[in-house]
C-alpha positions as CSV (number, residue, x, y, z in Angstrom):
1,M,-0.1,-0.1,0.1
2,N,1.2,3.5,-0.6
3,I,2.1,5.6,2.1
4,S,0.1,8.6,1.5
5,N,-2.6,6.6,1.0
6,L,-2.6,4.7,4.2
7,V,-2.0,8.0,6.2
8,E,-5.5,9.2,4.5
9,L,-7.1,5.8,5.4
10,L,-6.3,6.2,9.0
11,N,-6.7,10.0,9.1
12,A,-3.2,9.6,10.8
13,E,-0.6,12.7,11.4
14,L,2.6,12.4,9.5
15,I,4.9,13.2,12.6
16,Q,7.7,12.0,10.5
17,E,8.4,11.5,6.7
18,G,10.4,8.2,5.8
19,S,12.4,7.5,2.8
20,I,10.2,4.8,1.2
21,L,6.9,5.1,-0.8
22,S,5.1,1.7,-0.2
23,I,4.5,-1.1,2.6
24,G,4.2,-4.7,2.4
25,G,1.8,-5.4,4.9
26,F,0.7,-4.9,8.6
27,A,1.4,-6.4,12.0
28,L,0.3,-6.0,15.4
29,N,2.9,-8.1,17.2
30,L,6.7,-8.9,16.6
31,D,5.9,-12.3,15.6
32,E,4.1,-11.5,12.4
33,L,6.2,-8.4,11.5
34,K,8.1,-8.8,8.5
35,P,10.5,-6.4,6.7
36,S,8.8,-3.4,5.0
37,Y,5.4,-4.1,7.1
38,A,3.7,-1.0,9.2
39,F,3.7,-1.8,12.9
40,F,0.8,-0.7,15.1
41,C,2.4,-0.2,18.9
42,N,2.8,2.0,21.4
43,D,5.3,0.1,23.4
44,E,8.6,1.8,22.8
45,N,10.7,-1.4,23.4
46,K,8.6,-3.3,20.9
47,I,8.8,-0.3,18.5
48,K,12.7,-0.6,18.6
49,E,12.6,-4.4,17.7
50,A,10.4,-3.7,15.3
51,I,12.6,-1.2,13.6
52,Q,15.6,-3.9,14.1
53,K,13.3,-6.2,12.3
54,G,12.9,-4.1,9.1
55,A,9.5,-2.0,9.9
56,Y,9.0,1.0,7.6
57,V,6.2,2.5,9.3
58,I,5.3,2.8,13.0
59,I,1.7,3.9,14.0
60,Y,0.6,4.6,17.3
61,D,-1.8,6.8,19.4
62,K,0.8,7.8,22.6
63,D,3.5,10.1,23.1
64,I,6.8,8.0,21.8
65,K,10.3,8.8,21.1
66,I,11.1,9.0,17.5
67,T,14.6,7.1,17.3
68,D,15.1,6.2,13.6
69,K,14.9,9.3,11.2
70,E,14.6,6.8,8.1
71,L,11.0,5.7,9.2
72,Y,7.4,6.9,8.7
73,Y,6.0,7.8,12.2
74,L,2.0,7.9,12.1
75,K,0.3,9.3,14.9
76,V,-3.7,8.4,14.8
77,Q,-6.1,9.7,17.4
78,D,-7.3,6.1,18.5
79,L,-5.3,3.1,17.8
80,E,-8.6,0.9,17.8
81,N,-10.1,3.1,15.4
82,A,-7.7,3.1,12.9
83,L,-7.2,-0.7,13.0
84,F,-11.2,-0.6,12.1
85,R,-10.7,1.8,9.3
86,L,-7.8,-0.2,7.8
87,L,-9.7,-3.7,8.2
88,R,-12.9,-2.0,7.0
89,F,-10.7,-1.1,3.7
90,L,-9.1,-4.5,3.4
91,C,-12.4,-6.9,3.9
92,E,-13.9,-4.7,1.0
93,E,-10.8,-5.3,-0.9
94,K,-10.3,-8.8,-0.7
95,E,-14.4,-9.4,-0.6
96,Y,-14.8,-11.0,2.4
97,Q,-18.2,-12.0,3.6
98,F,-20.1,-11.7,6.8
99,L,-22.9,-13.7,8.5
100,F,-24.7,-12.1,11.3
101,C,-25.9,-14.6,13.4
102,S,-27.1,-15.4,17.2
103,K,-25.3,-16.9,19.8
104,R,-26.9,-20.2,19.2
105,E,-26.0,-20.3,15.6
106,L,-22.5,-19.3,15.8
107,S,-21.9,-22.4,18.3
108,F,-23.1,-24.0,15.1
109,C,-21.3,-22.4,12.8
110,K,-17.8,-23.3,15.1
111,A,-19.3,-26.9,14.6
112,F,-19.3,-26.4,11.1
113,G,-16.0,-25.3,10.6
114,L,-16.7,-21.8,9.6
115,K,-14.4,-18.8,10.8
116,T,-15.7,-16.9,13.6
117,L,-14.7,-13.6,15.1
118,Y,-13.9,-12.6,18.7
119,G,-15.2,-9.4,18.6
120,N,-11.9,-7.6,19.6
121,I,-10.3,-5.9,16.5
122,F,-6.9,-6.5,18.3
123,L,-7.8,-10.4,18.2
124,D,-9.6,-10.4,15.1
125,F,-7.0,-8.6,13.1
126,N,-4.4,-11.6,12.0
127,S,-7.6,-13.4,11.0
128,L,-9.1,-11.0,8.7
129,N,-5.6,-9.6,7.7
130,K,-4.2,-13.3,6.3
131,A,-7.6,-14.3,5.0
132,K,-8.0,-15.7,1.2
133,K,-10.3,-13.4,-1.0
134,G,-13.8,-14.1,-0.5
135,E,-13.8,-15.9,2.7
136,F,-16.7,-16.1,5.3
137,F,-16.7,-14.7,8.8
138,C,-19.3,-15.2,11.3
139,F,-20.2,-13.1,14.7
140,N,-23.4,-12.4,16.7
141,E,-23.1,-8.7,17.3
142,K,-24.3,-6.7,14.4
143,E,-22.8,-3.2,15.8
144,Y,-19.0,-4.9,15.7
145,L,-19.6,-6.2,12.0
146,S,-21.0,-3.0,10.7
147,K,-17.6,-1.3,11.6
148,I,-15.7,-3.8,9.3
149,S,-18.3,-4.4,6.4
150,V,-21.1,-2.7,4.7
151,H,-23.3,-5.5,4.3
152,C,-24.1,-9.0,6.3
153,E,-25.8,-12.2,5.5
154,V,-28.2,-14.1,7.9
155,L,-29.5,-17.5,7.9
156,E,-32.2,-18.1,6.0
157,K,-35.1,-20.5,6.8
158,T,-35.1,-23.7,4.9
159,E,-37.5,-27.0,4.4
160,V,-37.2,-29.7,6.5
161,I,-38.7,-33.2,6.6
162,K,-38.8,-34.6,9.9
163,F,-39.0,-38.4,10.7
164,E,-41.1,-39.8,13.5
165,N,-38.5,-42.5,14.6
166,S,-36.5,-39.4,16.1
167,T,-35.8,-39.4,19.5
168,P,-35.1,-36.5,22.0
169,F,-31.4,-36.9,21.5
170,Y,-31.2,-38.5,18.1
171,S,-32.9,-36.9,14.7
172,S,-33.7,-38.2,11.5
173,F,-34.6,-35.4,8.6
174,I,-33.9,-34.2,5.2
175,C,-33.0,-31.0,4.4
176,N,-31.5,-29.8,1.0
177,D,-31.9,-33.3,-0.4
178,L,-29.6,-34.5,2.2
179,Y,-30.7,-37.3,4.3
180,F,-29.3,-37.5,7.9
181,K,-30.5,-40.8,9.8
182,K,-30.2,-41.0,13.5
183,L,-27.8,-37.9,13.8
184,N,-26.7,-37.3,17.3
185,L,-28.5,-33.9,17.5
186,P,-31.5,-32.9,19.8
187,F,-34.5,-32.2,17.7
188,L,-34.7,-28.7,18.8
189,Y,-31.5,-27.7,16.9
190,I,-32.8,-29.6,13.7
191,E,-33.9,-26.1,12.1
192,I,-30.6,-24.4,12.9
193,F,-28.6,-27.2,11.6
194,S,-30.6,-27.4,8.4
195,Q,-29.9,-23.6,7.9
196,L,-26.5,-24.2,8.5
197,V,-26.5,-26.9,5.8
198,A,-28.3,-24.6,3.3
199,F,-26.0,-21.7,4.0
200,C,-22.8,-24.0,3.0
201,K,-24.5,-25.1,-0.2
202,K,-25.2,-21.7,-1.1
203,N,-22.2,-20.4,-0.7
204,Q,-20.3,-23.7,-2.1
205,I,-18.5,-24.2,1.2
206,K,-17.8,-27.7,1.9
207,N,-20.2,-29.1,4.0
208,H,-18.5,-30.8,6.9
209,F,-19.4,-30.8,10.6
210,N,-18.3,-31.9,13.9
211,L,-21.2,-31.9,16.6
212,N,-18.7,-32.4,19.5
213,K,-17.6,-28.9,18.9
214,L,-20.9,-27.4,20.0
215,E,-20.8,-25.7,23.1
216,L,-24.5,-25.2,23.7
217,F,-24.8,-28.2,26.3
218,K,-23.3,-31.6,27.4
219,I,-25.8,-34.5,27.8
220,Y,-25.1,-37.0,30.8
221,F,-27.0,-40.4,31.3
222,V,-26.9,-41.9,34.7
223,N,-27.8,-45.1,36.1
224,T,-29.9,-45.5,39.4
225,S,-26.8,-44.8,41.6
226,M,-26.7,-41.6,40.0
227,E,-23.3,-42.6,38.3
228,I,-22.6,-41.2,34.6
229,V,-22.8,-43.7,32.0
230,E,-22.2,-44.4,28.3
231,F,-24.3,-42.4,26.3
232,G,-27.7,-43.8,25.8
233,S,-27.4,-46.6,28.0
234,S,-29.8,-45.3,30.7
235,S,-33.3,-43.9,30.8
236,K,-32.3,-41.0,32.8
237,A,-30.4,-38.0,31.4
238,F,-29.0,-34.7,32.9
239,I,-28.7,-31.8,30.1
240,V,-26.4,-29.4,31.3
241,V,-26.3,-25.9,30.1
242,D,-24.5,-22.9,31.1
243,N,-26.7,-19.9,30.3
244,E,-30.5,-18.8,30.8
245,Q,-31.1,-18.5,27.5
246,E,-30.6,-22.0,26.6
247,F,-32.0,-23.0,29.9
248,D,-35.3,-21.6,28.6
249,F,-34.9,-22.7,25.3
250,W,-34.6,-26.3,26.2
251,Q,-37.4,-25.9,28.8
252,K,-39.8,-24.4,25.9
253,H,-39.1,-27.3,23.6
254,F,-39.2,-30.1,25.9
255,D,-41.8,-29.4,28.3
256,R,-44.0,-31.5,26.4
257,F,-42.0,-34.9,27.3
258,K,-43.2,-36.9,30.1
259,G,-40.4,-36.9,33.0
260,F,-39.1,-33.5,31.9
261,K,-38.0,-31.4,34.9
262,T,-35.9,-28.3,35.5
263,A,-33.2,-27.3,38.0
264,L,-31.7,-24.1,39.2
265,K,-29.3,-23.3,42.0
266,N,-31.2,-21.6,44.8
267,S,-34.4,-20.9,42.9
268,L,-38.4,-21.2,43.3
269,F,-39.0,-21.3,39.4
270,C,-38.0,-24.8,38.8
271,D,-38.6,-28.0,39.8
272,F,-35.7,-28.9,41.6
273,S,-33.8,-26.2,43.5
274,Y,-30.0,-27.2,44.4
275,N,-27.5,-25.5,46.7
276,E,-24.6,-27.7,45.5
277,I,-24.5,-29.6,42.4
278,K,-24.0,-32.7,44.4
279,D,-27.6,-32.3,45.9
280,L,-29.0,-33.3,42.3
281,K,-27.9,-37.0,43.2
282,K,-30.7,-37.1,45.7
283,I,-33.6,-36.6,43.2
284,K,-35.2,-39.5,41.7
285,D,-38.5,-38.7,39.8
286,F,-37.4,-37.5,36.6
287,T,-36.8,-38.9,33.3
288,Y,-34.6,-35.5,31.7
289,C,-33.5,-32.9,33.4
290,V,-32.1,-29.5,32.1
291,V,-29.5,-28.0,34.6
292,L,-28.4,-24.5,34.6
293,A,-24.4,-25.3,36.0
294,N,-21.1,-25.3,35.0
295,T,-20.4,-28.4,33.0
296,N,-16.8,-29.0,34.9
297,E,-18.3,-28.6,38.2
298,F,-21.1,-31.3,37.5
299,E,-18.5,-33.7,36.1
300,N,-16.6,-33.3,39.4
301,A,-19.8,-33.9,41.4
302,F,-20.9,-36.8,39.5
303,K,-17.4,-38.7,38.6
304,T,-17.0,-42.1,39.7
305,S,-13.5,-43.7,40.0
306,D,-14.5,-46.2,36.7
307,T,-16.4,-44.0,34.8
308,N,-14.7,-41.6,31.8
309,T,-16.2,-38.2,31.4
310,P,-18.4,-38.5,28.4
311,S,-18.3,-36.0,25.3
312,L,-21.2,-34.4,23.9
313,F,-22.3,-37.8,22.0
């Protein structure tokens, strides 16, 4: 990129003019820095090292000491805003595409291997800076996406044919002419799953998914002694979620099932109120119980010496 264009793009103040006309790239940390790059930093020790590694331009928003008369020094009002301005330009230039989704949908995006953002420009910089032309990125905050992209897509509704042989934790269905038989996916997530299948097909993205990467819930089957057993090998199961939104989602879709119960810590708005996770070992009258709790705490409370902690499925 031409230096004069960079100055204008970042709305920067030219503190010192160097001897070169263009740069080869951008970096926020020394590990990513290469000769001819522009380096975004306020730390004088890191800046000295960046100069030794061949940086052509130093971009900062604090008062720093100028130590090299051959380099460009650009001062911006705010380093974060400068990065947004730069990435907005790069995203448009590389024709990146963005998917705005809910938090639940974002978890499925990860399971489908789609690239997701952190929502922090300093953490997202490298991914966006290095991505190939036309790549998709997914995130669940529209305000953040609007700072780096003019347009965002959303998941579209798609037709799904469900089969009666599905169970609460296994689903058989057809979407986009694809038949999924006894997929290890609770029925209440079929629509979102199908939308991602359609999205990948529409955008010619390889349809590959790993449901073990879902972070929305974990299912634990337990025996009569309240010990965790192999998935599907018992008639009782705890569904552990870590946020109220997912808790309400399960409660809404599962309340028609016989034996479905809910458990919350020190609450009157549930079937079972508990003070400690181990208190749940005392309950008996349930088939499925959704619990708002930390999965690690649940596993520690229910683990046995000869039982391995199960994965999602």
